[in-house]
N, C-alpha and C positions, 0 to 999 in steps of 0.2 A: 163144166169144162175145168180141168185142173190147171194149176199154175204153169206148168211146163208147156201144156198145149196152148194156153193163152199167149204166153210169150213167144212161142214159135210161130203162131198165127200172125201176130202183130209184126214180128221181125221179118217174116216172109213177105208180107205186104209192103213193108218199108223197102225191102230189097228190090221188089218189083218196080216200085216207084223210082228208085234210084237208077235202075236200068233204063227206064223211060225218060230219064233226065230230070226228074223231080225228086231230089234227095230230101229225106226227112232228117232234120238235125236231132241230136241226142235228147235235147230238152223236150221236143214235141213227141219223140218216141216214148220217153218215160211218162209223159203226161197221159198218153193214150193207154199205157199199161195200167196206171193208177186208176183211170176212169173205168177200166174194164173189170176191176176187182169188185167183189160183192161186199155186203154189209159186214161180214165176219172179219174183213181186213181193214175196217175203218180206222182202228187205232194205229195200225202200221202205216197207213196212208198219211195220217196226221203227223206221225213221227218223221216220215220222209220229207213231207212238205215243210216241216219246221226246221230242217237242217240248215246250217249256215253255208255249207258247201254242197254242191250238187252230188248226187249219188250216181255211180256208174251203172251201166246195164248189168254187168256181171255181179256187182255187189247186191243190186236189187234182186236179181234172180236168186242168189244164195239166201237172202233174207226171206224172200217169199216162200222158198222151199222149206226153210226151217219153220216158218210160221204155219204153213200148211200142215207140216208134220205134227206140230203142237196141237192144232185144231183136231186132227184125226185122233190123237192120243186122248184128248179131252173128251171127245165124243164116245170113245170106247169105254173109258173108265168111269165116266159120270153116270152111266146107266145103272151102276151098282148103288147109287144114292137112293133109288126109288124102290118101292115094293115090287114083287114079282108080278103083281096084278096090272102093272103098267102095260099099255098096248105095245107089244114088240114090233108090230108092223109099222108103227109111227113113233119111234123113240124120240124123246125130246132131250136136248142137252140141258144140263142143270142150270147154266146161266140164262136159259130162256125164261126164268121166272119173271113175273111182272106183278106190280102192285094192283090189287083189286079192292073195291069197297067192301066192307064187311057190315053185316046187319047188327045194329046195336039193340040191346035188350032194355026194356023200360026198368028192369030191376038192377041194371048195372050202372054204377055211378061213373060219369066221365067228366073230364075237365070242361068248364064252360069256356066259350070263346074269349071271354074277357079275363080269364085267369092268366097271371104272368108266368113266364117260363124262365127259369134260372138254372143253368147247368151246375152240377156240383162236382167237387173233386172227389175222386175215388182212389183210395190207397190200395194199390195192388200188393197183396201179400206175397212174399217170396215162396216159391213152390218148386219142387223138383221136376214138375211137368212142364215141358216146353211147348207152347202152343204151335201147332203146325197149320199153315195156311196154304191153300191151293191157288195157284195163279190161274185165273179164269178169263179167257179172251172174250167171252160174251156176256159176263155179268154186268148188270147196270148199276149195282151197288156192292160195296163191301158188306159181307155178312159174317157174323159170328154167332155161335150157339152158346157161348159162355160170357156172361156179363163181366166177369173178372178180367177178361182180356182187354177191357176198355179202361183207359186212364181217367177219362171223364165221361159221364153219361147222364141222361135224364130220361124219365118215363116218356114213352111215345103215346101221345094222345090223339093221333090221327085216326083216320077211318079206313086204313088200308091193311090188307093182308099181302103176303107173298104167295103167289101161285106158282107151283113148280110144275115139272113136265107132265105128271100124271093127273093134273087138274086139282090137286090138293091145295087148299089155302092154309098157309102157316102164319100164325099171329106174330106180329112185331111187338115186343114188350118195351124196348128202349132204343134210343139212338145215342151215338157217342163218337169218340175219337180216340186215337192212340198215336204214339210216335215210336217208330222202330229205329233204334240207334245201333249203328255198326261202327267199325273202326274208321271207315272212310266217309260216312255220310249219315244223315238222319232223314228218315222217310216218314211222311205224315199220312195217316189214313183218317180222313174226316167223313162225317155223315155215315158212320158204320151202323148197320141195322143189327140189333140183337134179336135173333129168332131161336129160342131155346130148342125147338123141335127140329131144327136143321141139323143134319148129321155131320156137316163139314164146315170149316171156316174158309170163306172165299175172299180173295182179293180181286177186285175188278181191275184188269190190266189197263183199261182205258182211263179210269179215274186215277190210278196210281201214276200213270205217265203224265197226265195233264196236271195233277196237283203238285207233282215233284219235278216237272220239267225233265223227264228222263225217257229213255227208250229201252225196250227189252229185246234182246237177241236170243232166240231159242236155238239150241244145238241138240243133237241126238241124245246126249246124256247130261246136259247142263243148260243153264241159262245165265245171261249176263245182263245186269242193269247198268246202263251207261248214262252219263251226264250229257244232255243234248247240246249244251253250250260248248263244251270242250272235248267231248267224245271219250272222256276218261271212264274206265270201268269202276263202278262204285261197289258192286256186289256180284259174286259168282255163286250160284246155287246149283243143286243137282236134282236129278229126277229120282223118283222112287216108285217102283212098280208101274213105270210108264207115265207117271204124273209129275208135273213140275211143282215141287213142294218148297216152301220157305219156312224153315223152323226158326222162330224168333224167341228171344228172351222175354221176360215179363215186361209189359209196357212201362215207360218212364212215368214218374209222377208228374202231373201237370196241374197247375192252378189256373183256371179259366177266369178271364175278365170279360164281362159282357154286360150289355144293357138288358133289362127285362124286356121280353118280346112275346108276342102271341105266337104259339107254336101249335099248329094243327096238322101240318103236313111235314114233308121231309125236305129240309133245306139246310144250307151250310150255316154254321154258327159264326157269330162275330166274336171270336175269342182270341186271347193271346196266352200262350203257354210259356211258363218259365221252367226250364228243365234243369235238373241237378244230377 
């Protein structure tokens, strides 16, 4: 069921109840709509629920239509990420990757469980190439194919791979973080996975919104990143070839401060960055 059909169905039932003398207030109506949305809309649901002021029915309808359009664009374009041998009858969206255990070889040296983990500062060299990231509504993690995109990073010693839509397992080499600085705000991307064989850099919309307390509004030819607390627009981006792209400058230099810790899986770092 599409967004418009869902809203029309719920609104029609509410109107029927009103005729029978049992009116449904706006708050209950919006709650029913949010409950009827699928998993693909969970980050939008969180953003609506986190608002300080209630959202109107018309505004929610518009946001849902924009979000639905972005999901459809993502589904169409991300099929090009995979080889032609992928099953066309059951296409998988790129963000549907998941972490899977990998088999370790006895000839391959790995970090022992008692080894300490310490992130290191990575000096990003100035380059004329501007990294481009795709905003991905279904990705569970941020992913980059280029280690130089990360301000700080450390080798990944976990036992997971990333499995993409065609069933291929892609190895994770590092985890790290970066800060994206704009004229109006600074955005933090933490726990970024470095997967050299990945063809695209992906930003998990859910993690971006949660980590930075923002919401994202998708329009037909652009997107807006807004501060959840005051509703101010922090960034406006554009689409390219039907995909919501964010072209960013080189990551800012960051010096991490952390305690040695055991690192075998993917978790957030206890770090503090001093930005210049």
